[in-house]
N, C-alpha and C positions, 0 to 999 in steps of 0.2 A: 578523501576525495567526495566531492559532491555527487549526488545521485539524482537523475532525472524522475519524474513522476511515474515512470514505468520501470524504474529499478536500475536502468543502464547509466553510464556516466553522463553527467549533466555538462554541458558546454562549459567551457573553461570561464569562469568568472570569479572574481575576488570579492568576497562579502565583507565590505567595512562595517563598522559598528551601527551606522543608521540604517543600512540595509537589514541587518540582524534584527534591530529594533522595529523596523517595518513588519518583517516576518513575524515577529513575536506579538505585536499588535493584531495582525491578522489571524494568527493561531488563537488568540483569545476571543476574536469577534470577526469572522470573516465578513460579515455585513456592514461593518463600520465605514462611514465616508472617508474618502482620502483626505478631506478636510480636517476630520478629526484625529486621523493617523498623523497628519502634518503638525498639528498641535502638539501631539505627544512626542514627537521625534525632533521638531525644529525645522520643518521644511515647508514649503508651500503645498498647496493642495496639486498643482501642475507638476511639481518635483516628485511627490509620492506617486502620482499616476504613472510618470515616466519611469521610475524605478521598478513599480509592480510589474508594468509590461516588461521591461527588460529581463526581470527575474523569471517571470513566465515564459518568456520566449528562450531563455537560456535552459529551461527545463529544472531550474532550481526549485520551483514550487508551482503548485496550481492549487485554485480555490475551488473547493468541492463542498456538497453537503454531505455530512456524515450522518447516516441513518442507523437506528437501533433495529436489527433484524427482528427481534422479538415482536416489536409493534407492527410489523409489516407481515406477519404471519409465518416467519421462517423459525421453527421451533428447535432445530437442532444445529449446532455448530461443531466442528472437528477439525483437528490437525491430522493430516495423513502422512505417514513417513513412509519413503519408497526406496527399495533397493532396486538398482537397475543394471543390465548390461548394455555396452554399446554406447553410442553418442550421447551424452547427458544434454546436450544444448538441444538435440533432435527431440528427446522426450520432453524436455521442459517446453519447448516450442508447442508441441502437440497438446499437452495438458493445458498449457496458459489459453488455448483456444477454447476450451470448455467454458460456458458461460458461468457455470456454478462455482468454477474455482476462482477464488478471489487472489490467491497468493501463491506464487510458486518461487522456490528458492532452490538453487543448487547449493548443497551443503558439503562439509567435510565432517567425518565423524561416523557414527552408526547408520546413518541414511545417506542416500546420494541426492534425495529430493525431499522438500518439505511442501505440502500443500494446505491451504487453508479452505473449507468449504462452508457454504451457509446453505441449510437444507430446510424444506418445508417440514419434514418429520423423519423418522428412522427408514421408512420405505423408501423415500427420495435419496437418502444416505446410502442405502444398499444399490440403489440403481446407479448412483455416481461411482461407487467402489467397483461395481461390475465393469463400467465403462473405462475406469483407470486401471483396472487389472487387465483389460483386454488391449492396452496400448503396448505394442511391440517393445521388447527391452525391459518392461516392467517384470521383475521376478518375485517381488513380494512387497507386501503393504502391511503397515501396523496403523490402526485408527486410535486416537486420541479424543475421546468426545469431551467436549465442555460441558461441565456441570453448572457452573457460574463463573461468570466474567467479572473480576474484581478490580481491574484497572486496564484502562486503554487510553493511551495518549497520543497526541500528535504534536508534540512541543519540542521534539529533537532538533538539533542542527543549529542552534543559535547561541549556546553557552559553552 
C-alpha cells in the first residue's frame, strides 16, 4: 500500500516504471529540472511536470528540503517508546500536535507508540518528556538517545 506524506494511505494510484524512475530522479536530486528528468526517463518536460503534479496531488510523494539538525543547533535526537491505555489514535493525534515530535507511529510489540524528537539539548528533551508523560493515557515511556546517526535514506518505494 502506498502512503501519503503524512503516513496515511495515499490516494489509489498505480505507479508504472516511468513514474518510479521519475521518483528516483527526484530522490537523487529534488532540484533538478523537469527537462533533465525527462531526458533521463524518456519523456517531455511537460509530461514529467504533469506526472510529478499527479504524484504530489495523490499523496504519493512530496518534495521537501531535508536538513541536518546538528547544523541548525539541535544537539539531541531521541526515539521515545510509549506504553498507553485507552484510544491509541487519540493519544497519537495529541502527540502529533507537538511541534518537537517529528515522527509518531502506532506499533505492535513492546511499545504502543514510537516518537522521534529533535531537541536543542538535554534540558529540552526533559521538557518534552514531561509534556509527553502528561498526556492522558500515557502509562510509561522509554527513551533511546541517538549517539550517532549512521544512515538515513529517503529512497524507499521504487524498487
